[in-house]
C-alpha positions in Angstrom: -18.1 3.0 74.9 -18.7 4.0 78.5 -21.2 6.5 79.8 -19.0 9.4 81.1 -19.4 13.1 81.2 -15.9 13.6 79.7 -15.3 10.8 77.3 -11.7 10.4 76.2 -12.6 9.4 72.7 -15.1 10.4 70.1 -16.9 7.9 67.9 -18.0 9.6 64.6 -20.8 7.6 63.1 -22.0 8.3 59.6 -25.7 7.7 59.2 -26.6 7.1 55.6 -30.2 7.9 55.0 -30.4 10.1 58.1 -33.4 12.0 56.8 -35.5 8.8 56.3 -37.9 7.5 58.9 -35.5 5.0 60.5 -32.5 7.3 59.9 -34.0 10.2 61.8 -34.6 7.9 64.8 -31.0 6.7 64.6 -29.6 10.2 64.3 -31.7 11.4 67.3 -30.7 8.5 69.5 -27.0 8.9 68.7 -27.2 12.6 69.4 -28.8 12.0 72.7 -25.7 9.9 73.6 -23.3 12.7 72.9 -21.9 12.5 76.5 -20.9 8.9 75.8 -18.6 10.2 73.1 -20.8 9.9 70.0 -20.7 12.4 67.2 -23.1 12.0 64.3 -22.5 12.8 60.7 -25.9 12.9 59.1 -25.8 12.2 55.4 -28.5 14.0 53.4 -29.2 14.4 49.7 -30.4 18.0 49.7 -29.0 21.3 51.1 -32.5 22.1 52.3 -32.2 19.1 54.8 -29.0 20.3 56.5 -30.6 22.7 59.1 -33.3 20.2 60.0 -30.8 17.5 60.8 -28.4 19.7 62.7 -31.2 21.0 64.8 -31.3 17.6 66.5 -28.3 18.5 68.6 -24.8 19.9 68.9 -23.4 16.4 68.2 -24.9 16.3 64.7 -23.2 17.6 61.6 -24.9 17.2 58.3 -23.1 16.3 55.1 -24.6 16.5 51.6 -23.9 13.4 49.5 -25.8 11.2 47.1 -25.5 7.5 47.1 -25.6 7.5 43.3 -22.5 9.7 43.2 -19.3 10.2 45.1 -19.5 9.5 48.9 -15.9 9.6 49.9 -16.1 13.0 51.5 -19.0 11.8 53.7 -17.0 8.9 55.0 -13.8 10.8 55.6 -12.8 10.7 59.3 -15.6 8.5 60.4 -15.2 5.5 62.7 -18.4 3.6 61.9 -21.3 3.7 59.5 -25.0 2.8 59.9 -26.6 2.3 56.5 -30.3 3.2 56.9 -30.9 4.6 53.4 -33.5 3.4 50.9 -35.0 4.4 47.6 -38.6 4.0 48.7 -39.0 1.6 45.7 -38.0 4.3 43.1 -34.5 3.1 42.3 -33.8 -0.1 44.2 -30.8 -1.1 42.1 -29.3 2.4 42.0 -29.7 3.1 45.7 -30.5 0.0 47.7 -27.8 -2.1 45.9 -25.3 0.1 44.1 -25.5 3.0 46.6 -24.8 0.5 49.4 -21.9 -1.0 47.5 -20.5 2.4 46.8 -20.5 3.2 50.5 -19.0 -0.2 51.4 -16.1 0.5 49.0 -15.6 4.0 50.4 -15.7 2.6 54.0 -13.1 0.0 53.1 -10.8 2.6 51.5 -11.1 4.8 54.6 -10.5 1.9 57.0 -13.8 2.3 58.8 -14.0 0.1 61.9 -17.6 -0.9 61.8 -20.5 -1.1 59.2 -24.0 -1.8 60.3 -26.4 -2.6 57.4 -30.2 -2.2 57.6 -31.5 -4.9 55.4 -34.9 -6.7 55.3 -36.5 -10.0 56.1 -37.0 -12.0 52.9 -33.5 -11.3 51.5 -32.4 -14.8 52.1 -34.9 -16.0 49.4 -36.0 -12.9 47.4 -37.9 -14.8 44.7 -40.3 -16.3 47.3 -41.4 -12.8 48.4 -44.3 -10.8 47.1 -43.8 -10.0 43.4 -43.9 -6.2 43.9 -41.1 -6.5 46.4 -38.8 -9.0 44.6 -36.6 -6.5 42.9 -36.1 -4.7 46.2 -35.3 -7.9 48.0 -32.9 -8.9 45.3 -31.1 -5.5 45.5 -30.8 -5.8 49.3 -29.6 -9.3 49.1 -26.9 -8.4 46.6 -25.8 -5.5 48.8 -25.7 -7.7 51.9 -23.6 -10.3 50.1 -21.2 -7.6 48.9 -20.7 -6.4 52.4 -20.2 -9.9 53.7 -17.4 -10.5 51.2 -15.7 -7.2 52.1 -13.0 -7.0 54.8 -15.2 -4.6 56.9 -16.3 -5.6 60.4 -20.0 -5.7 59.8 -23.4 -6.6 61.1 -26.5 -7.0 58.9 -29.9 -6.4 60.6 -33.0 -7.7 58.8 -36.3 -6.4 60.3 -39.8 -7.5 59.4 -42.5 -5.0 58.3 -41.7 -1.5 59.6 -44.4 0.4 61.5 -44.8 4.0 62.8 -45.9 2.8 66.3 -43.9 4.0 69.2 -41.0 1.8 70.2 -41.5 -0.6 73.0 -37.9 -1.6 73.6 -38.9 -5.3 73.4 -37.7 -7.4 70.5 -37.1 -10.9 69.1 -34.1 -11.9 67.1 -33.0 -15.0 65.2 -30.4 -16.2 62.8 -32.2 -19.2 61.3 -34.5 -17.2 59.1 -37.6 -18.9 60.6 -39.0 -16.2 62.8 -42.1 -16.1 60.7 -44.0 -13.0 59.6 -44.3 -10.0 61.9 -43.6 -6.3 62.3 -41.6 -3.9 64.4 -41.6 -0.2 65.1 -39.0 1.8 63.2 -38.0 3.4 66.5 -37.0 -0.1 67.9 -35.1 -0.9 64.7 -33.1 2.3 65.1 -32.4 1.4 68.7 -31.0 -2.0 67.6 -28.9 -0.4 64.9 -27.3 1.9 67.5 -26.8 -0.7 70.1 -25.2 -3.2 67.7 -22.3 -0.8 67.5 -21.4 -1.7 71.1 -21.5 -5.5 70.5 -18.1 -6.5 69.0 -19.2 -10.1 69.2 -22.0 -9.4 66.7 -19.3 -8.7 64.0 -20.0 -10.9 61.0 -23.5 -11.7 62.2 -26.7 -11.5 60.1 -30.0 -11.6 62.1 -33.7 -11.1 61.7 -35.6 -8.8 63.9 -39.2 -8.5 65.1 -41.2 -7.1 68.0 -41.1 -9.5 70.9 -40.7 -9.9 74.7 -37.0 -9.5 75.2 -35.2 -6.3 76.0 -32.9 -5.0 73.3 -29.8 -5.5 75.4 -31.0 -8.9 76.5 -31.7 -10.1 73.0 -28.5 -8.8 71.5 -26.5 -10.0 74.5 -27.8 -13.5 74.1 -27.1 -13.5 70.4 -23.6 -12.3 71.0 -23.0 -15.0 73.6 -24.3 -17.7 71.2 -21.9 -16.6 68.5 -22.1 -16.5 64.7 -23.2 -20.1 64.4 -26.3 -19.7 66.6 -29.7 -20.8 65.2 
């Protein structure tokens, strides 16, 4: 999508988990790009969260929907979805897995053009992760696999440990699942999720993400050029 004052098209992006820590960054960044044609549908679980999300800008409309229930009305009319929702460890199978699957199904029924999934490092081998996180990693891995088997144009982003530090705009990506341990600010993760929407050549890609020395566009551009078989 080009940066113009009067875009000829509007891209409506549903942000699942918009009230969460990563989701708020995603919503804000998309809202700031309204002049590029972005419109944000911020999915929240509570009526009390609507005003807070819509205060982020004129490009933001909030919709109340629960991932454990019907989500079709939230998806209706959208062009893309960024899944940044999470249960916080309280209901990993009900939200992180089944909720994601429910949204994938709704997206497929609606004919959504793009689905970007926020996942996690460690989902390639959940049983090797710390025991307290294994159920979460299993749930995320099963959601990722369901998305992969769908007909949706998708990208799966697997960051390391998330921090509250300010974003630096510098990252490191890899598809061989050998980046090692590390962390990354949530703000940078959000920036990657948003930018992925503009890289059609990352469709079908799953990649890990940590803080690094490359610019976001530089890292994503190199990954896109390398193609889905890059290691």
